[in-house]
N, C-alpha and C positions, 0 to 999 in steps of 0.2 A: 561454171568452173568455181570450185570452192577453194578457199585459202585457210580453212580451219586448222590445217597442220602448220601454218606459217604465222598467222596473226594472233596476238593476244593469248599466247600459250599459257602464260602465268596469271592471266586476269580471270577472276571468278565472276565478276558482275560489273555492269555499268548502271548504277542507280541514278534515277533522274535527280537533277538539282535545279531548283528555281533560278531563273535568270536574275541578274541584279535589278532590273526594272521591276520584276514581280515582287521582290522583297522590299524594295524602296517604296513601291506603291502601298504595300501593307504597313510599312513603318516609315512614313514620309518625314522629311526634314521640315520642321516647323520654322517660322520666321525667327522666333526667339532662339532656337537652337542654332540656326544658321548665323545669327548675329554673334553668338558666343564663339563659334568656330572661327569666324572671320576675325574677331578681336584677338583671339589667341594667336592666330597666324601672323597678324599684323604686329603684335607686341614682340613676338619671337624674332621676326624679320628685322624690326627696329633695333633690338638688342644686338643682333649679329651685324647690323649696319652701323652700330655705335651711335644711334640716334636716341637710344633709351639707356640710361645709366645703370639700370638694374641688372642683376644676374637672374637667370632662370634656373629652377630646380625641378627636375623630373623625379617625382617622389610617389611611391605607392607600392602595392604588392608585387612580388616577383611575377605572379600570374593571378588572374581572376579565375576562381573556381566556384565561388558562392556569390551570386549577384546581390543577395541581401546584405551580407557582410561587406561586400564591395561598395554598396550604396551608403552603408553606415560610415565606412571610411571616408567616402566622398564628402559627406556632410561635415565631418570633423575637419577635413582638409580645407574645405571652403571657408570655414570660420577662421582657420589659421591663415589662409591666404589673404583675407581681408586685413588681418592684424599686421602683416609684414609687407603689404603690397607696395609700400613706398621704397622698399629696398630689394625684395626678392619677388619674382614672378613664379608662382607655383603651378606646375602642370601635373595632373595625376597620371601616374604610370598605369596603363591599362593594356596588359599583355594577354592576348587570347591564344597565341600560338607559341609553342615551346620547341626550339630546335633540340635534337637529341643526338649525342655522340654515338650511342648504341640504341637503347630502348628506354621506355618510360612513357608516362602520360604526356600526350602531345598537345594538351591544352583544351580550352573551353570550346573552341570552334570545332575541333576535330572530334572530341569525345565529351560532349556536355554532361552526359549522365555518369561519366567516370566509371564505366562498366565494360569498356571495349565494344560498345555497340556502334560507335562511330557515326552518330546521327549528325553528319556535317551540315545538312540542310537546317535542322533544328538549332544547331550550334550557331550558325550564321544569323539566324533570326534573333536568338537570345543575345548574341554579342551586339547586334545593331540596337536592340531594345535598350541594353545597358548604356551604350554610348549616347543614345538619345536622352536618357534620363540625366546623364552627366551634363550634356549640353544645355538642357532645360534649366539646370541649376546655375549655369553660367561658368562651369568649371572646364577648362581646356584639358584635352586628353592627348597623351603621347603613347605610341605603340611601336611594336617592331613589325616591319614588313617582311614576312617570311614566305608565305604562299603568294605567288605572283598574281593570283586571281582575286584574292581577298580585297585589295584596294577598290575594286569596282563595286563591292558591296558596302564597304565601310568608310571609304576615303573621305566622303563629304563630312564626316564627323570627327576627323582627326586634325589636331593642330601641330603636332610634331611627330616625326617618324625616325626610328632607329633602324640601321642595318647592322646586324650582329657580327660578332667576331668571326663566326663560321661562314658568313655569306658576303662580307665586304669584298672578297676577291671574286665573287661570282659575277660573271658577265650579265646574267639574267637580272640580278638585283641592282646592278649599276644602271642597266637600261630602264628598269622600272622607276628607279629614283629620279631619272632624268625627266620623267613625266609626272611625278607626284606634285601635288599642290601645296605641300608643307615643306618647311625646312627639314633637312635630313642629316642626322648625325651618323657618321660611319665609324664603327669601332675598329681599333687596331686588331690585328690577328691574334689568335689564341697563343701564338708563340711570342707575342709582344711586338711584332713587326709593324711599325707605323706606316711603312712605305705602301702596304696594301691599302690602307685607308686613304692615304694621300692620292694614290692613283685612282681610287674609287671616286673621290671628290672631283678630280679632273675629268674623269669619264662622264660622270653624271651631269656635269655642267654643260655638256655638249648634246646636240640633237641626236636622236637614235630612232631607228625603225625596227620593230620586232613583232613577233606573233603574240597576240593576246586575245581578249574577248571584249566585245562591246556591251552596251546596256541590255541588249536583247539576249546575251549569252552566246552570240555567234562568234566564231573565230574571225579575228580582224587583224589587219596590219596596223599596229599602233605607231604613230609618228609623233615624236616629242620635240619640244623646243629647247630642252635642257633646263636644269635646276641650278640657279646660282647661289642657293642657300645651303649647299653642302658644307659640313664642318666636321672636325675631328673629335672623336670621343676616346679618351685614354682610359682603358679598363685594366691595365696590367696584362701580363702574359709571360709564358716561359718561366713560371714559378717565381716571378718577382713583380713588385709594383712598378708603376711608372708615373705616379702623381708627384714625385719629388721635384724640387726646383731644377735639378740638372736635366731630368727627363722632359720636363715641360719646356725648358729652353731648347733642347735638342729638337723637340717637336715644332717649336716656333721656327727654327732654322730650316727644317724640312719643308714646312708650309711656305715660307718665304722663297725658298729655292725653287719651288714649283709655281711661284707666282700667285699663291693663294693668300687669302686673308688669314691672319693669325687668330682664328676662332677655335678655342679648345674647351671641351666639356670634360670634367673629371668624373668618372664613375667611381663612387666610393665603395662599391661592392666588388664582386668577382676577384680577380687576382690582386687588385689594389688593396684588398683587405684579407688576402690569403683565404678567401671564402669563409672567413670568420665574421659573422654579422656583428659581433661585439666590437670589432675594430672600425666599423664605419664612422663613428663619431670622431675617432682620432684622425682618420683620413680627411674628413670634412674640416676639422680644426686646422690641419696643416694647410689645406687649400685656402681657407679664409686668411690665414696668416700670410701666405704668398701674395694675395691680393692687397692686404694691408701694407705689405712691404714694397708695393709698387708694380706687381705683375698686372699687365693690361691685356693679356691674351686669353685668360680664363673668362669665359662668358657664362658658364653654367656648371651645375653638378647633378649627379644622379644618386638617389638613395633608394635601397630596397627596404620597404617599410610596410608593416601591417598593424592590425590591432593588437595581436599577441606576438611575442617574440619567438624566434626560432622557426622550425618547420615541423611537419608531421608526415608520416607515411599515409597513403590512402587505404583506409580499412575496407574490408569486404562489406561491413555494415556501415553505410555512409552516415547513419544517424550518430555514429561515434566520432565523427569529425569534430575537432576542436574549433569552435567558432572564431573566425578572424585570424586563423593561423595558416601560414603558407603550406602548400603541398608540394612546392618545388624548392627553390633556394630559400635559405633562412633569411629572416628579416628582423630589423629592430622593431620594438613595439611602439605603440602610439605615444606613450609618455616620453620615450627617448627621442622620437621624431620631433615632437613639439620642442623639446629642449635644444636639439641640434639646430633647428631652423630659427628659433627665437634667439639663440646665442649668436648664430651667424648674422642674423639681421642686425642685432645690437652692435656687433663689432664692425659691420660694414656700412652702417647708416650714414656716417659722416665721410666715409672714404670714397664711395662710388661716384657721387656727383663730381668730385674733383678729378677722378680718374677719367671721366668722360671729357672734361675740359682739356685734359692733356693729350687726348687721343688725336 
């Protein structure tokens, strides 16, 4: 008896995908890379636990599309990270998957050739290879968990994970977060609602059981213990920022009311800068000033940054792409990034140790 008239009516193909074990066997985690990931997670957890006085900064391209330019950026960031490591802990933003409100390029994993060929198998290999190179450098990586299967392929190379504004309310992403091995930042909703993220933190802190895949690529019931390192990311929303002093204090109240630690990360981009990359330095300056004036809930910041400022459309002839320039959201350039981070470190260097003493 056939069910061809019932099943997969709108599916055109089921292309084979290598299992996580197969890709990990081809691109194994080395001892040095494992050590870098472990250090990254430990430092971030200690910052969230108030055992480390530093702030962390998730900084890097809106999305990775050119691994050569991405590695160039990583080398620059590593040098800057060493310079400010007494005050700021830098984590490279490495986003391979892009959520889309309607249509658009879905990211390096989904379409690595940027030609709508959607070689997801090749994209996953290339994404893992890039993360391995970062870890070998000793640079921690932060990414967004968008696809529920990707963490099985890449999770051992990630130090910090974001759940985006469009998915913080998703039960699937809350369940995944409960099993992730990294601290997880939940963004407020696109309308600015922080209650969505607060509920997500609460949910992810609890054990869950859900359908997923195991290392062999087989469907499995995934059972988690819960993730106690969920925290809030304020990114603005509803056509207004929410990094100001009043918004931060309201977020603190919401977290305390829910019985959660007052751990807040400020995203300097997105609605907090009205999607104008030129305003990111002003947002960061305001956040730094709040910390200098006594704020103790802000534990980190996010910056969308690349080698070249702004963004660019994806041309039909990919050889015409501008090197080091975003193909998704606009970014500040490298010179501005250096200035932002150096200025922040200089202003906070004498303040942060004392803040920890008062915690």
